[in-house]
N, C-alpha and C positions, 0 to 999 in steps of 0.2 A: 808337230803340233805341240804347243806348250799347254801344260795343265798345272793346276795348283793342287798340292797335296799337303796333308798334315799328318805327321807321325807323332804318336803319343803312346803312353802306357796306361793301361787300365788300373784300377785300384788293386786288382789281383796280380799286377805285374806283367800282364800280357801285352806284347807289342801289337799295335794296330796302325794301319795306314788308311786314312780317310781321304777320298778324292773330293775336293771342293768343286772343281769344274774346269772346263777348258777356257783358255784365254780368249777374251772377246766379250761381247755383250752377254751378260751383265758383269763378267768377272774381269776386273782390272786388278793390278797389284794391291791397291788400297782396299778395294771391296773384299778381296780374298783374305787380306790380313784381318779385316773386321770379322769376317766369317770364322776364321781360325780362332780368334779370341773368344768368340761366342761358343764355339765347340769346346775349347779348353776349359771354359767356365763350367760347361755341362759335365765334362770329364772330371773336373775337380769335385763336383757334387756327387760323383759316383756313377755317372752315366757312361754308356759305351755306344756312341753313335754308329760306329762302323759295325759293331756287333748287332745292333738293332737292325741296321740295313740288311745284313746277312741273314738274320733270322726272318725278316720279312720276305726275302727271296726264297727261303727254304720252307715257308709256311705251306701246310697241306691245303690242297684245293678241294672243292666240292667233288670233282671227278674222282680224285684219289680216295676220298672218304667213302664214296659210293662203291668203288671197287673193293675197298677193304671190307665194307659191310657185306657185299655179295660173297667174298671168299670166306668170311667168318660164318655166314649162314650155311653155305655149302658144307663147311667143315664141321658144322654142328655146335659151334661155340656160342651162338645166339639162340636163346630159347624164348618161347612165348610166355604170356603171363601164367599159363598153367604148367610151366616148367617142362614143356616138351618141344621138340624140334619143329620148325615150320614145315607145313606140308609143301609138296612139290608144286601144287597149283598156286599157292600163295607166292612161292619163290618165282614162278613164271610171271605173275602179275607185277611183283616188285621189280624184276629185271626189265620188263617192258616199260614200266613207268620211269625207271632210272634212265634207260638208254634213249627213250623217245621224248621225255619231258624235262627231267631234272638236268641232265648233262648238257643238252643244247641251250638251255636258258641260264643256268647258274654254274655250269661246270668249270669255267675258268676262274671264278672268284675264289680267293682264299676263304677258308671256313670262318676265320676270325672276322672277316670283313662283311659277312652276310648279316644284314639287319632285318628287323621286323618289316620294314617297308619293302625290302627286296623279296621277302617271302610273300607278302601281300600282292605285289606286282606279279610274281610268278604264278600265284593261284589265279589271278584275274586273266593272265595271258593264256593259261591252260584252259580255263573255262571258256574263253573267247575263241578257242580253236587256233591259236597262233602256231602251235606245234603239230597241227593236222598234216598228215602225209599219207600217201598211198605208196607202199614199199613192196617190191618183189622180194620174197623170202627164199623161194626154191623154184624149180622149173614150173610148177603149176600152183605155187603158193603166192598169196597176196595178203599183206597186212595193211588194214585200213585203220589208221590212228586218227581219231576225231577230236580228242580232248573232251571238253564239256565239264559241267559242274561236278559230276560224279567222280571224276578222276582226281 
């Protein structure tokens, strides 16, 4: 399979390889050359398209942020407004809301990509009961997640 690549150096002297695309629709030799020229203009202005693409792939997701939050709370690194550690009951509520509401609805999104509209839609979905579930927790345990406005 033939692909079109562009090799360039950043303003810092770092070698980069940028994949333009595979041969075929829409990439012909001429369209690939035009795209390479456009990218080289961006590089000349100080940009780094390959570095930006890599940073986008490595961006932290909402799931990773939530897990980081839970580990920091358990370790005692996050304090309340009164400068004390969170109570165990609050941590249980936080853990439940994160695992049953936040991660299923927003978990795969990069944190940088979450907008005000996404948060609004999330709140409406939880209030409408989109994340409602009956889940077996242990041999005689049952967790009934309803959602609702209070959550």
